[in-house]
PQR file of N, CA, C, O and H, with PARSE charges and radii, in Angstrom:
ATOM      1  N   MET A   1       0.966  -1.284   0.032 -0.4000 1.5000
ATOM      2  CA  MET A   1      -0.048  -0.067  -0.198 -0.0000 2.0000
ATOM      3  C   MET A   1       0.765   1.214   0.014  0.5500 1.7000
ATOM      4  O   MET A   1       1.523   1.309   0.979 -0.5500 1.4000
ATOM      5  N   THR A   2       0.642   2.021  -0.718 -0.4000 1.5000
ATOM      6  CA  THR A   2       1.307   3.543  -1.137 -0.0000 2.0000
ATOM      7  C   THR A   2       0.634   4.411   0.046  0.5500 1.7000
ATOM      8  O   THR A   2      -0.574   4.502   0.267 -0.5500 1.4000
ATOM      9  H   THR A   2       0.027   1.944  -1.502  0.4000 1.0000
ATOM     10  N   LEU A   3       1.694   5.033   0.762 -0.4000 1.5000
ATOM     11  CA  LEU A   3       1.089   6.384   1.731 -0.0000 2.0000
ATOM     12  C   LEU A   3       1.333   7.460   0.661  0.5500 1.7000
ATOM     13  O   LEU A   3       2.294   7.445  -0.109 -0.5500 1.4000
ATOM     14  H   LEU A   3       2.675   4.959   0.582  0.4000 1.0000
ATOM     15  N   ASN A   4       0.353   8.409   0.688 -0.4000 1.5000
ATOM     16  CA  ASN A   4       0.259   9.733   0.241 -0.0000 2.0000
ATOM     17  C   ASN A   4       0.220  10.655   1.246  0.5500 1.7000
ATOM     18  O   ASN A   4      -0.295  10.382   2.330 -0.5500 1.4000
ATOM     19  H   ASN A   4      -0.427   8.421   1.313  0.4000 1.0000
ATOM     20  N   ALA A   5       0.835  11.993   0.945 -0.4000 1.5000
ATOM     21  CA  ALA A   5       0.520  13.296   1.675 -0.0000 2.0000
ATOM     22  C   ALA A   5       0.718  14.124   0.731  0.5500 1.7000
ATOM     23  O   ALA A   5       1.570  14.175  -0.156 -0.5500 1.4000
ATOM     24  H   ALA A   5       1.253  12.215   0.064  0.4000 1.0000
ATOM     25  N   LEU A   6      -0.437  14.983   1.092 -0.4000 1.5000
ATOM     26  CA  LEU A   6      -0.533  16.553   0.256 -0.0000 2.0000
ATOM     27  C   LEU A   6      -0.146  17.458   1.236  0.5500 1.7000
ATOM     28  O   LEU A   6      -0.718  17.476   2.326 -0.5500 1.4000
ATOM     29  H   LEU A   6      -1.129  14.941   1.812  0.4000 1.0000
ATOM     30  N   VAL A   7       0.964  18.375   0.901 -0.4000 1.5000
ATOM     31  CA  VAL A   7       1.197  19.787   1.603 -0.0000 2.0000
ATOM     32  C   VAL A   7       0.912  20.720   0.967  0.5500 1.7000
ATOM     33  O   VAL A   7       1.586  21.047  -0.009 -0.5500 1.4000
ATOM     34  H   VAL A   7       1.428  18.360   0.015  0.4000 1.0000
ATOM     35  N   VAL A   8      -0.196  21.408   1.374 -0.4000 1.5000
ATOM     36  CA  VAL A   8      -0.459  22.750   0.706 -0.0000 2.0000
ATOM     37  C   VAL A   8       0.078  23.831   1.556  0.5500 1.7000
ATOM     38  O   VAL A   8      -0.285  24.037   2.714 -0.5500 1.4000
ATOM     39  H   VAL A   8      -0.744  21.142   2.167  0.4000 1.0000
ATOM     40  N   ARG A   9       0.951  24.499   0.919 -0.4000 1.5000
ATOM     41  CA  ARG A   9       1.617  25.640   1.687 -0.0000 2.0000
ATOM     42  C   ARG A   9       1.408  27.159   0.971  0.5500 1.7000
ATOM     43  O   ARG A   9       1.420  27.344  -0.246 -0.5500 1.4000
ATOM     44  H   ARG A   9       1.246  24.332  -0.022  0.4000 1.0000
ATOM     45  N   GLY A  10       1.240  28.068   1.864 -0.4000 1.5000
ATOM     46  CA  GLY A  10       0.914  29.365   1.233 -0.0000 2.0000
ATOM     47  C   GLY A  10       0.429  30.145   2.337  0.5500 1.7000
ATOM     48  O   GLY A  10       0.626  29.775   3.494 -0.5500 1.4000
ATOM     49  H   GLY A  10       1.231  27.918   2.853  0.4000 1.0000
ATOM     50  N   GLY A  11      -0.287  31.361   2.014 -0.4000 1.5000
ATOM     51  CA  GLY A  11      -0.840  32.124   3.128 -0.0000 2.0000
ATOM     52  C   GLY A  11       0.361  33.446   3.381  0.5500 1.7000
ATOM     53  O   GLY A  11       1.138  33.935   2.560 -0.5500 1.4000
ATOM     54  H   GLY A  11      -0.446  31.662   1.074  0.4000 1.0000
ATOM     55  N   TRP A  12       0.181  33.739   4.661 -0.4000 1.5000
ATOM     56  CA  TRP A  12       0.917  35.019   4.966 -0.0000 2.0000
ATOM     57  C   TRP A  12       2.599  34.650   5.267  0.5500 1.7000
ATOM     58  O   TRP A  12       2.979  33.844   6.115 -0.5500 1.4000
ATOM     59  H   TRP A  12      -0.450  33.342   5.328  0.4000 1.0000
ATOM     60  N   GLU A  13       3.352  35.326   4.494 -0.4000 1.5000
ATOM     61  CA  GLU A  13       4.690  35.104   4.323 -0.0000 2.0000
ATOM     62  C   GLU A  13       5.283  35.112   5.995  0.5500 1.7000
ATOM     63  O   GLU A  13       6.217  34.389   6.341 -0.5500 1.4000
ATOM     64  H   GLU A  13       3.043  35.981   3.805  0.4000 1.0000
ATOM     65  N   GLY A  14       4.711  35.866   6.749 -0.4000 1.5000
ATOM     66  CA  GLY A  14       5.050  36.044   8.170 -0.0000 2.0000
ATOM     67  C   GLY A  14       5.068  34.438   8.938  0.5500 1.7000
ATOM     68  O   GLY A  14       5.807  34.144   9.877 -0.5500 1.4000
ATOM     69  H   GLY A  14       3.953  36.454   6.468  0.4000 1.0000
ATOM     70  N   HIS A  15       4.368  33.791   8.479 -0.4000 1.5000
ATOM     71  CA  HIS A  15       4.305  32.319   8.877 -0.0000 2.0000
ATOM     72  C   HIS A  15       5.213  31.623   8.494  0.5500 1.7000
ATOM     73  O   HIS A  15       5.444  30.574   9.095 -0.5500 1.4000
ATOM     74  H   HIS A  15       3.767  34.030   7.716  0.4000 1.0000
ATOM     75  N   ARG A  16       5.925  31.977   7.472 -0.4000 1.5000
ATOM     76  CA  ARG A  16       7.228  31.205   6.830 -0.0000 2.0000
ATOM     77  C   ARG A  16       6.391  29.639   6.326  0.5500 1.7000
ATOM     78  O   ARG A  16       6.669  28.544   6.814 -0.5500 1.4000
ATOM     79  H   ARG A  16       5.738  32.829   6.983  0.4000 1.0000
ATOM     80  N   PRO A  17       5.541  29.831   5.460 -0.5600 1.5000
ATOM     81  CA  PRO A  17       5.000  28.578   5.242  0.2800 2.0000
ATOM     82  C   PRO A  17       5.938  27.524   4.373  0.5500 1.7000
ATOM     83  O   PRO A  17       5.775  26.322   4.580 -0.5500 1.4000
ATOM     84  N   VAL A  18       6.880  27.944   3.440 -0.4000 1.5000
ATOM     85  CA  VAL A  18       7.744  27.180   2.913 -0.0000 2.0000
ATOM     86  C   VAL A  18       8.874  26.613   3.899  0.5500 1.7000
ATOM     87  O   VAL A  18       9.350  25.505   3.651 -0.5500 1.4000
ATOM     88  H   VAL A  18       7.013  28.921   3.272  0.4000 1.0000
ATOM     89  N   GLU A  19       9.290  27.300   4.944 -0.4000 1.5000
ATOM     90  CA  GLU A  19      10.157  26.863   5.756 -0.0000 2.0000
ATOM     91  C   GLU A  19       9.604  25.995   6.817  0.5500 1.7000
ATOM     92  O   GLU A  19      10.302  25.136   7.355 -0.5500 1.4000
ATOM     93  H   GLU A  19       8.904  28.200   5.145  0.4000 1.0000
ATOM     94  N   ALA A  20       8.419  26.189   7.118 -0.4000 1.5000
ATOM     95  CA  ALA A  20       7.682  25.269   8.131 -0.0000 2.0000
ATOM     96  C   ALA A  20       7.375  23.886   7.782  0.5500 1.7000
ATOM     97  O   ALA A  20       7.480  22.888   8.495 -0.5500 1.4000
ATOM     98  H   ALA A  20       7.852  26.887   6.681  0.4000 1.0000
ATOM     99  N   THR A  21       6.891  24.001   6.307 -0.4000 1.5000
ATOM    100  CA  THR A  21       6.429  22.652   5.689 -0.0000 2.0000
ATOM    101  C   THR A  21       7.809  22.003   5.461  0.5500 1.7000
ATOM    102  O   THR A  21       7.941  20.792   5.638 -0.5500 1.4000
ATOM    103  H   THR A  21       6.805  24.812   5.727  0.4000 1.0000
ATOM    104  N   ASP A  22       8.768  22.724   5.099 -0.4000 1.5000
ATOM    105  CA  ASP A  22       9.992  21.999   4.839 -0.0000 2.0000
ATOM    106  C   ASP A  22      10.754  21.208   5.843  0.5500 1.7000
ATOM    107  O   ASP A  22      11.596  20.353   5.568 -0.5500 1.4000
ATOM    108  H   ASP A  22       8.660  23.708   4.955  0.4000 1.0000
ATOM    109  N   MET A  23      10.306  21.645   7.264 -0.4000 1.5000
ATOM    110  CA  MET A  23      10.659  20.821   8.481 -0.0000 2.0000
ATOM    111  C   MET A  23       9.997  19.368   8.290  0.5500 1.7000
ATOM    112  O   MET A  23      10.690  18.355   8.382 -0.5500 1.4000
ATOM    113  H   MET A  23       9.622  22.340   7.488  0.4000 1.0000
ATOM    114  N   PHE A  24       8.770  19.325   8.050 -0.4000 1.5000
ATOM    115  CA  PHE A  24       7.894  18.186   8.037 -0.0000 2.0000
ATOM    116  C   PHE A  24       7.904  17.233   6.906  0.5500 1.7000
ATOM    117  O   PHE A  24       7.510  16.075   7.047 -0.5500 1.4000
ATOM    118  H   PHE A  24       8.206  20.147   7.976  0.4000 1.0000
ATOM    119  N   ILE A  25       8.369  17.722   5.738 -0.4000 1.5000
ATOM    120  CA  ILE A  25       8.604  16.913   4.581 -0.0000 2.0000
ATOM    121  C   ILE A  25       9.500  15.771   4.756  0.5500 1.7000
ATOM    122  O   ILE A  25       9.113  14.650   4.428 -0.5500 1.4000
ATOM    123  H   ILE A  25       8.690  18.663   5.624  0.4000 1.0000
ATOM    124  N   PRO A  26      10.631  15.955   5.231 -0.5600 1.5000
ATOM    125  CA  PRO A  26      11.656  14.832   5.340  0.2800 2.0000
ATOM    126  C   PRO A  26      10.980  13.783   6.360  0.5500 1.7000
ATOM    127  O   PRO A  26      11.036  12.580   6.103 -0.5500 1.4000
ATOM    128  N   PHE A  27      10.473  14.158   7.278 -0.4000 1.5000
ATOM    129  CA  PHE A  27       9.804  13.164   8.279 -0.0000 2.0000
ATOM    130  C   PHE A  27       8.829  12.237   7.830  0.5500 1.7000
ATOM    131  O   PHE A  27       8.695  11.077   8.221 -0.5500 1.4000
ATOM    132  H   PHE A  27      10.427  15.135   7.486  0.4000 1.0000
ATOM    133  N   LEU A  28       7.955  13.021   6.718 -0.4000 1.5000
ATOM    134  CA  LEU A  28       6.972  11.993   6.093 -0.0000 2.0000
ATOM    135  C   LEU A  28       7.583  11.143   5.163  0.5500 1.7000
ATOM    136  O   LEU A  28       7.167   9.988   5.071 -0.5500 1.4000
ATOM    137  H   LEU A  28       8.063  13.963   6.401  0.4000 1.0000
ATOM    138  N   GLU A  29       8.640  11.592   4.355 -0.4000 1.5000
ATOM    139  CA  GLU A  29       9.314  10.750   3.287 -0.0000 2.0000
ATOM    140  C   GLU A  29       9.949   9.643   4.189  0.5500 1.7000
ATOM    141  O   GLU A  29       9.889   8.473   3.809 -0.5500 1.4000
ATOM    142  H   GLU A  29       8.977  12.530   4.430  0.4000 1.0000
ATOM    143  N   ARG A  30      10.478   9.925   5.220 -0.4000 1.5000
ATOM    144  CA  ARG A  30      11.205   8.759   6.108 -0.0000 2.0000
ATOM    145  C   ARG A  30      10.070   7.759   6.569  0.5500 1.7000
ATOM    146  O   ARG A  30      10.234   6.539   6.542 -0.5500 1.4000
ATOM    147  H   ARG A  30      10.527  10.875   5.529  0.4000 1.0000
ATOM    148  N   ALA A  31       8.983   8.330   6.965 -0.4000 1.5000
ATOM    149  CA  ALA A  31       7.800   7.364   7.382 -0.0000 2.0000
ATOM    150  C   ALA A  31       7.337   6.450   5.890  0.5500 1.7000
ATOM    151  O   ALA A  31       6.569   5.488   5.879 -0.5500 1.4000
ATOM    152  H   ALA A  31       8.849   9.321   6.987  0.4000 1.0000
ATOM    153  N   GLY A  32       7.871   6.909   4.971 -0.4000 1.5000
ATOM    154  CA  GLY A  32       7.458   6.053   3.668 -0.0000 2.0000
ATOM    155  C   GLY A  32       6.182   6.610   2.984  0.5500 1.7000
ATOM    156  O   GLY A  32       5.397   5.868   2.395 -0.5500 1.4000
ATOM    157  H   GLY A  32       8.495   7.690   4.980  0.4000 1.0000
ATOM    158  N   TYR A  33       6.003   8.001   3.093 -0.4000 1.5000
ATOM    159  CA  TYR A  33       5.096   8.713   2.227 -0.0000 2.0000
ATOM    160  C   TYR A  33       5.493   9.180   1.017  0.5500 1.7000
ATOM    161  O   TYR A  33       6.649   9.604   1.013 -0.5500 1.4000
ATOM    162  H   TYR A  33       6.641   8.605   3.572  0.4000 1.0000
ATOM    163  N   GLN A  34       4.889   9.240  -0.041 -0.4000 1.5000
ATOM    164  CA  GLN A  34       5.156  10.026  -1.258 -0.0000 2.0000
ATOM    165  C   GLN A  34       4.393  11.232  -1.104  0.5500 1.7000
ATOM    166  O   GLN A  34       3.168  11.341  -1.054 -0.5500 1.4000
ATOM    167  H   GLN A  34       3.950   8.896  -0.038  0.4000 1.0000
ATOM    168  N   VAL A  35       5.331  12.181  -1.032 -0.4000 1.5000
ATOM    169  CA  VAL A  35       4.787  13.826  -0.780 -0.0000 2.0000
ATOM    170  C   VAL A  35       4.420  14.609  -1.993  0.5500 1.7000
ATOM    171  O   VAL A  35       5.225  14.693  -2.920 -0.5500 1.4000
ATOM    172  H   VAL A  35       6.326  12.092  -1.073  0.4000 1.0000
ATOM    173  N   ARG A  36       3.341  15.142  -2.040 -0.4000 1.5000
ATOM    174  CA  ARG A  36       2.947  16.095  -3.122 -0.0000 2.0000
ATOM    175  C   ARG A  36       3.066  17.539  -2.409  0.5500 1.7000
ATOM    176  O   ARG A  36       2.529  17.731  -1.318 -0.5500 1.4000
ATOM    177  H   ARG A  36       2.687  15.073  -1.287  0.4000 1.0000
ATOM    178  N   VAL A  37       3.701  18.410  -2.990 -0.4000 1.5000
ATOM    179  CA  VAL A  37       3.733  19.888  -2.607 -0.0000 2.0000
ATOM    180  C   VAL A  37       2.947  20.905  -3.378  0.5500 1.7000
ATOM    181  O   VAL A  37       3.382  21.172  -4.498 -0.5500 1.4000
ATOM    182  H   VAL A  37       4.138  18.254  -3.876  0.4000 1.0000
ATOM    183  N   GLU A  38       1.912  21.492  -2.988 -0.4000 1.5000
ATOM    184  CA  GLU A  38       1.181  22.516  -3.942 -0.0000 2.0000
ATOM    185  C   GLU A  38       1.352  23.714  -3.194  0.5500 1.7000
ATOM    186  O   GLU A  38       1.568  23.613  -1.986 -0.5500 1.4000
ATOM    187  H   GLU A  38       1.558  21.275  -2.078  0.4000 1.0000
ATOM    188  N   ALA A  39       1.284  24.890  -3.758 -0.4000 1.5000
ATOM    189  CA  ALA A  39       1.271  26.232  -3.301 -0.0000 2.0000
ATOM    190  C   ALA A  39      -0.156  26.793  -3.159  0.5500 1.7000
ATOM    191  O   ALA A  39      -0.395  27.916  -2.714 -0.5500 1.4000
ATOM    192  H   ALA A  39       1.109  24.973  -4.739  0.4000 1.0000
ATOM    193  N   SER A  40      -1.013  25.975  -3.546 -0.4000 1.5000
ATOM    194  CA  SER A  40      -2.658  26.678  -3.452 -0.0000 2.0000
ATOM    195  C   SER A  40      -3.553  25.554  -3.320  0.5500 1.7000
ATOM    196  O   SER A  40      -3.336  24.488  -3.895 -0.5500 1.4000
ATOM    197  H   SER A  40      -0.819  25.063  -3.907  0.4000 1.0000
ATOM    198  N   PRO A  41      -4.592  25.768  -2.550 -0.5600 1.5000
ATOM    199  CA  PRO A  41      -5.657  24.876  -2.250  0.2800 2.0000
ATOM    200  C   PRO A  41      -6.516  24.447  -3.369  0.5500 1.7000
ATOM    201  O   PRO A  41      -7.433  23.635  -3.255 -0.5500 1.4000
ATOM    202  N   THR A  42      -6.104  25.144  -4.647 -0.4000 1.5000
ATOM    203  CA  THR A  42      -6.957  24.765  -5.837 -0.0000 2.0000
ATOM    204  C   THR A  42      -6.576  23.373  -6.391  0.5500 1.7000
ATOM    205  O   THR A  42      -7.227  22.844  -7.291 -0.5500 1.4000
ATOM    206  H   THR A  42      -5.358  25.804  -4.740  0.4000 1.0000
ATOM    207  N   CYS A  43      -5.637  22.877  -5.893 -0.4000 1.5000
ATOM    208  CA  CYS A  43      -5.107  21.549  -6.207 -0.0000 2.0000
ATOM    209  C   CYS A  43      -6.054  20.489  -5.833  0.5500 1.7000
ATOM    210  O   CYS A  43      -5.980  19.413  -6.428 -0.5500 1.4000
ATOM    211  H   CYS A  43      -5.108  23.307  -5.161  0.4000 1.0000
ATOM    212  N   THR A  44      -6.981  20.677  -4.867 -0.4000 1.5000
ATOM    213  CA  THR A  44      -7.821  19.846  -4.179 -0.0000 2.0000
ATOM    214  C   THR A  44      -9.134  19.833  -5.091  0.5500 1.7000
ATOM    215  O   THR A  44      -9.978  18.949  -4.939 -0.5500 1.4000
ATOM    216  H   THR A  44      -7.041  21.551  -4.384  0.4000 1.0000
ATOM    217  N   ARG A  45      -9.275  20.832  -6.031 -0.4000 1.5000
ATOM    218  CA  ARG A  45     -10.551  20.711  -6.996 -0.0000 2.0000
ATOM    219  C   ARG A  45     -10.400  19.775  -8.018  0.5500 1.7000
ATOM    220  O   ARG A  45     -11.373  19.258  -8.566 -0.5500 1.4000
ATOM    221  H   ARG A  45      -8.590  21.550  -6.154  0.4000 1.0000
ATOM    222  N   THR A  46      -9.076  19.487  -8.351 -0.4000 1.5000
ATOM    223  CA  THR A  46      -9.211  18.286  -9.316 -0.0000 2.0000
ATOM    224  C   THR A  46      -9.268  16.943  -8.950  0.5500 1.7000
ATOM    225  O   THR A  46      -9.096  16.687  -7.758 -0.5500 1.4000
ATOM    226  H   THR A  46      -8.286  19.907  -7.905  0.4000 1.0000
ATOM    227  N   ARG A  47      -9.486  15.979  -9.780 -0.4000 1.5000
ATOM    228  CA  ARG A  47      -9.662  14.427  -9.328 -0.0000 2.0000
ATOM    229  C   ARG A  47      -8.376  13.725 -10.022  0.5500 1.7000
ATOM    230  O   ARG A  47      -8.416  12.664 -10.646 -0.5500 1.4000
ATOM    231  H   ARG A  47      -9.625  16.187 -10.748  0.4000 1.0000
ATOM    232  N   THR A  48      -7.264  14.497  -9.798 -0.4000 1.5000
ATOM    233  CA  THR A  48      -5.920  13.884 -10.136 -0.0000 2.0000
ATOM    234  C   THR A  48      -5.461  12.819  -9.274  0.5500 1.7000
ATOM    235  O   THR A  48      -5.219  13.026  -8.085 -0.5500 1.4000
ATOM    236  H   THR A  48      -7.231  15.359  -9.292  0.4000 1.0000
ATOM    237  N   ARG A  49      -5.314  11.543  -9.889 -0.4000 1.5000
ATOM    238  CA  ARG A  49      -4.816  10.428  -9.002 -0.0000 2.0000
ATOM    239  C   ARG A  49      -3.381  10.372  -8.713  0.5500 1.7000
ATOM    240  O   ARG A  49      -2.673  11.018  -9.486 -0.5500 1.4000
ATOM    241  H   ARG A  49      -5.511  11.375 -10.855  0.4000 1.0000
ATOM    242  N   TRP A  50      -2.772   9.705  -7.715 -0.4000 1.5000
ATOM    243  CA  TRP A  50      -1.523   9.267  -7.597 -0.0000 2.0000
ATOM    244  C   TRP A  50      -1.020   8.402  -8.416  0.5500 1.7000
ATOM    245  O   TRP A  50      -1.763   7.499  -8.801 -0.5500 1.4000
ATOM    246  H   TRP A  50      -3.346   9.180  -7.087  0.4000 1.0000
ATOM    247  N   PRO A  51       0.198   8.449  -8.834 -0.5600 1.5000
ATOM    248  CA  PRO A  51       1.330   9.529  -8.433  0.2800 2.0000
ATOM    249  C   PRO A  51       1.085  10.684  -9.039  0.5500 1.7000
ATOM    250  O   PRO A  51       0.545  10.746 -10.144 -0.5500 1.4000
ATOM    251  N   PRO A  52       1.519  11.843  -8.265 -0.5600 1.5000
ATOM    252  CA  PRO A  52       1.426  13.200  -8.902  0.2800 2.0000
ATOM    253  C   PRO A  52       2.207  13.617 -10.046  0.5500 1.7000
ATOM    254  O   PRO A  52       3.271  13.029 -10.239 -0.5500 1.4000
ATOM    255  N   PRO A  53       1.848  14.540 -10.839 -0.5600 1.5000
ATOM    256  CA  PRO A  53       2.782  14.766 -11.899  0.2800 2.0000
ATOM    257  C   PRO A  53       4.089  15.489 -11.368  0.5500 1.7000
ATOM    258  O   PRO A  53       4.070  16.228 -10.384 -0.5500 1.4000
ATOM    259  N   THR A  54       5.299  15.190 -12.156 -0.4000 1.5000
ATOM    260  CA  THR A  54       6.409  15.779 -11.334 -0.0000 2.0000
ATOM    261  C   THR A  54       6.631  17.242 -11.433  0.5500 1.7000
ATOM    262  O   THR A  54       7.548  17.827 -10.856 -0.5500 1.4000
ATOM    263  H   THR A  54       5.314  14.590 -12.956  0.4000 1.0000
ATOM    264  N   SER A  55       5.857  17.731 -12.098 -0.4000 1.5000
ATOM    265  CA  SER A  55       6.037  19.310 -12.242 -0.0000 2.0000
ATOM    266  C   SER A  55       5.465  19.918 -10.827  0.5500 1.7000
ATOM    267  O   SER A  55       5.913  20.956 -10.341 -0.5500 1.4000
ATOM    268  H   SER A  55       5.112  17.255 -12.567  0.4000 1.0000
ATOM    269  N   CYS A  56       4.565  19.249 -10.313 -0.4000 1.5000
ATOM    270  CA  CYS A  56       3.940  19.770  -9.147 -0.0000 2.0000
ATOM    271  C   CYS A  56       4.717  19.479  -7.820  0.5500 1.7000
ATOM    272  O   CYS A  56       4.467  20.070  -6.770 -0.5500 1.4000
ATOM    273  H   CYS A  56       4.201  18.405 -10.708  0.4000 1.0000
ATOM    274  N   CYS A  57       5.727  18.473  -7.963 -0.4000 1.5000
ATOM    275  CA  CYS A  57       6.232  18.162  -6.753 -0.0000 2.0000
ATOM    276  C   CYS A  57       7.603  18.684  -6.423  0.5500 1.7000
ATOM    277  O   CYS A  57       8.481  18.918  -7.252 -0.5500 1.4000
ATOM    278  H   CYS A  57       5.931  17.993  -8.816  0.4000 1.0000
ATOM    279  N   SER A  58       7.700  18.858  -4.972 -0.4000 1.5000
ATOM    280  CA  SER A  58       8.898  19.566  -4.442 -0.0000 2.0000
ATOM    281  C   SER A  58       9.983  18.573  -4.354  0.5500 1.7000
ATOM    282  O   SER A  58       9.652  17.415  -4.099 -0.5500 1.4000
ATOM    283  H   SER A  58       6.986  18.667  -4.298  0.4000 1.0000
ATOM    284  N   ALA A  59      11.203  18.845  -4.524 -0.4000 1.5000
ATOM    285  CA  ALA A  59      12.373  17.938  -4.641 -0.0000 2.0000
ATOM    286  C   ALA A  59      12.710  17.828  -3.097  0.5500 1.7000
ATOM    287  O   ALA A  59      13.657  17.139  -2.719 -0.5500 1.4000
ATOM    288  H   ALA A  59      11.471  19.786  -4.731  0.4000 1.0000
TER
END
């Protein structure tokens, strides 16, 4: 079974959304999750199945 995690980051820059989520992504990957990173919640409006396209993923 493949574990998937969707990380949506954005919002007020004072919350440092990229830096904050970058702390948690390695934890998820070590736990066996395939992580997809999006900058906007609009990604939840599509019916895209896993695995996500490589163009939307963070390295």
